[in-house]
C-alpha positions in Angstrom: 62.8 94.5 103.0 63.8 95.5 99.5 67.1 93.9 98.3 69.3 96.2 96.2 72.3 95.4 94.0 74.6 98.3 93.3 76.4 98.2 89.9 79.1 100.8 89.2 82.7 100.6 88.2 83.8 103.3 90.7 84.4 102.0 94.1 83.8 105.3 95.9 80.4 105.7 94.2 79.4 102.2 95.3 80.5 102.9 98.8 78.7 106.2 98.9 75.5 104.7 97.7 75.8 101.8 100.1 76.4 104.2 103.0 73.3 106.2 102.1 71.1 103.1 101.7 72.2 101.7 105.1 70.3 104.6 106.6 67.0 103.4 105.1 65.1 100.9 107.2 63.2 99.4 104.3 66.2 98.7 102.0 69.0 96.2 102.3 72.1 96.2 100.0 72.5 92.6 99.0 75.6 93.0 96.9 77.8 95.1 94.5 79.2 94.7 91.1 82.0 96.6 89.3 81.0 95.8 85.7 78.2 94.4 83.6 79.4 90.8 83.5 79.8 90.7 87.2 76.4 92.3 87.5 74.7 89.6 85.5 76.3 86.9 87.7 75.3 88.6 90.9 71.8 89.2 89.7 71.5 85.5 88.9 72.7 84.4 92.4 71.5 87.2 94.7 68.1 87.8 93.0 67.8 91.5 94.1 64.5 93.3 94.0 66.0 96.3 92.3 69.3 97.0 90.5 71.0 100.4 90.6 72.8 100.4 87.3 75.6 102.6 86.0 75.8 102.8 82.2 79.5 103.4 81.4 81.4 100.4 82.7 84.2 98.1 81.4 83.8 94.6 79.8 80.0 95.0 79.6 78.2 98.3 80.0 74.8 99.0 81.4 73.0 98.8 78.1 74.5 95.4 77.6 73.2 94.4 81.0 69.7 95.6 80.2 69.6 93.9 76.8 70.8 90.6 78.4 68.1 90.9 81.1 65.3 91.2 78.5 65.7 87.5 77.8 65.4 86.5 81.5 62.3 85.3 83.1 61.1 88.0 85.6 64.3 90.1 85.6 64.6 92.7 88.4 63.7 96.3 87.5 66.8 98.5 86.8 67.2 102.1 87.8 69.9 104.0 85.9 72.2 106.2 87.9 73.7 108.8 85.6 75.3 112.2 85.3 74.2 115.2 83.2 76.4 114.3 80.3 74.9 110.9 79.8 71.8 112.0 77.8 72.2 109.6 74.8 73.1 106.7 77.1 70.0 107.4 79.3 67.8 107.3 76.3 69.4 104.1 75.1 68.9 102.6 78.6 65.3 103.5 78.7 64.8 101.9 75.3 66.7 98.8 76.5 64.3 98.3 79.4 65.3 100.5 82.3 62.4 101.5 84.6 63.8 104.9 85.4 66.8 107.1 86.0 68.2 109.4 88.6 71.2 111.6 88.9 74.1 110.4 91.0 73.8 113.4 93.3 70.3 112.6 94.5 69.3 112.8 98.1 68.6 109.7 100.3 64.9 110.5 100.2 64.9 110.6 96.4 66.9 107.5 96.0 64.9 105.4 98.5 61.7 106.7 96.9 62.8 105.6 93.5 63.9 102.2 94.8 60.5 101.6 96.5 58.7 102.8 93.3 60.5 100.3 91.1 60.1 97.5 93.7 56.3 98.2 93.5 56.3 98.0 89.7 56.3 101.8 89.1 58.7 104.0 87.1 60.9 106.9 88.2 61.9 109.7 85.7 64.0 112.6 87.0 62.4 115.9 85.9 65.8 117.6 85.7 66.8 115.3 82.8 63.4 115.0 81.1 63.9 117.9 78.7 67.4 116.8 77.8 66.2 113.3 77.0 63.3 114.6 75.0 65.6 116.7 72.9 67.4 113.4 72.2 64.1 111.8 71.2 63.4 114.6 68.8 66.8 114.2 67.4 66.2 110.6 66.5 63.7 111.5 63.8 62.2 108.5 62.1 64.0 106.1 64.5 62.0 107.2 67.6 60.2 103.9 68.0 56.8 105.3 67.0 56.9 108.7 68.6 54.2 110.0 66.3 50.8 111.6 67.0 48.8 109.0 68.9 45.1 108.2 68.8 43.3 110.7 71.0 43.0 109.8 74.6 39.8 110.3 76.6 39.7 112.7 79.5 40.0 109.8 82.0 42.8 108.2 80.1 44.8 111.5 80.2 44.1 111.8 83.9 45.5 108.3 84.5 48.5 109.0 82.3 49.3 112.1 84.4 49.2 109.9 87.5 51.4 107.3 85.9 53.9 110.0 85.2 53.8 110.8 88.9 54.9 107.3 89.7 51.6 106.1 91.1 50.7 102.4 91.0 47.4 101.1 89.6 46.2 100.5 93.1 47.0 104.0 94.2 45.4 105.5 91.2 42.3 103.4 91.8 42.1 104.6 95.4 42.6 108.2 94.4 39.9 108.1 91.7 37.5 105.9 93.6 37.3 103.2 91.0 38.2 99.5 90.9 41.8 98.5 90.2 40.7 96.4 87.3 39.2 99.5 85.7 42.5 101.4 86.0 44.3 98.4 84.5 42.0 98.6 81.5 42.6 102.3 81.1 46.3 101.8 81.3 46.2 99.1 78.6 44.2 101.4 76.4 46.7 104.3 77.0 49.6 102.0 76.0 47.7 100.8 72.9 46.8 104.3 71.8 50.3 105.6 72.3 51.8 102.7 70.5 54.2 101.8 73.3 55.0 98.6 75.3 55.2 99.9 78.9 54.5 102.7 81.3 57.9 104.3 81.0 57.7 104.7 77.3 54.1 106.0 77.7 55.2 108.8 80.0 58.2 109.7 77.7 56.0 109.8 74.7 53.3 111.9 76.5 56.0 114.4 77.5 57.4 114.5 74.0 54.0 115.2 72.5 53.0 117.7 75.2 50.0 115.8 76.4 50.4 117.1 80.0 
């Protein structure tokens, strides 16, 4: 069972998400929080497997939560829930350590799929927002955290990068390609190094920005 904490300052939004997730057998809502400070306290006591995080909240916003969690040992993965007009906030959230983002009008299947993906160590990037976020990345110019032309990837590395973008875990990639999981891990490490990024989420965003797919 995957324990989920819902963080949003709108009561109706929290209730709606909880109602949806109560229909999923593999997910249990362990708690709710109405702002960032309350979220950090609940995360510390409830230890959820995944945090559903709104970005615009009173007292402490979602970016503040993500930045605070970066200093924690083994913090839970956070999934940003956003609206179409949150482009800059989404980009800031991804840079602050969020493992993915979804629109607040997602279906139950999409939401549960994203939660499972994050619980398994994968990422989730909504295609509908990708181009808008990439426009934001291009607009950052020299402050894009190294979004420059990378060292050339091998054919296999590019193939694995595409599968990473699809949200597949190292184990699933290994099974699909018929290779050892350790081999996939080595390829992933090489991809991250060549792209000059710290994690899989940034690797996918950079690959999309550079048109590698």
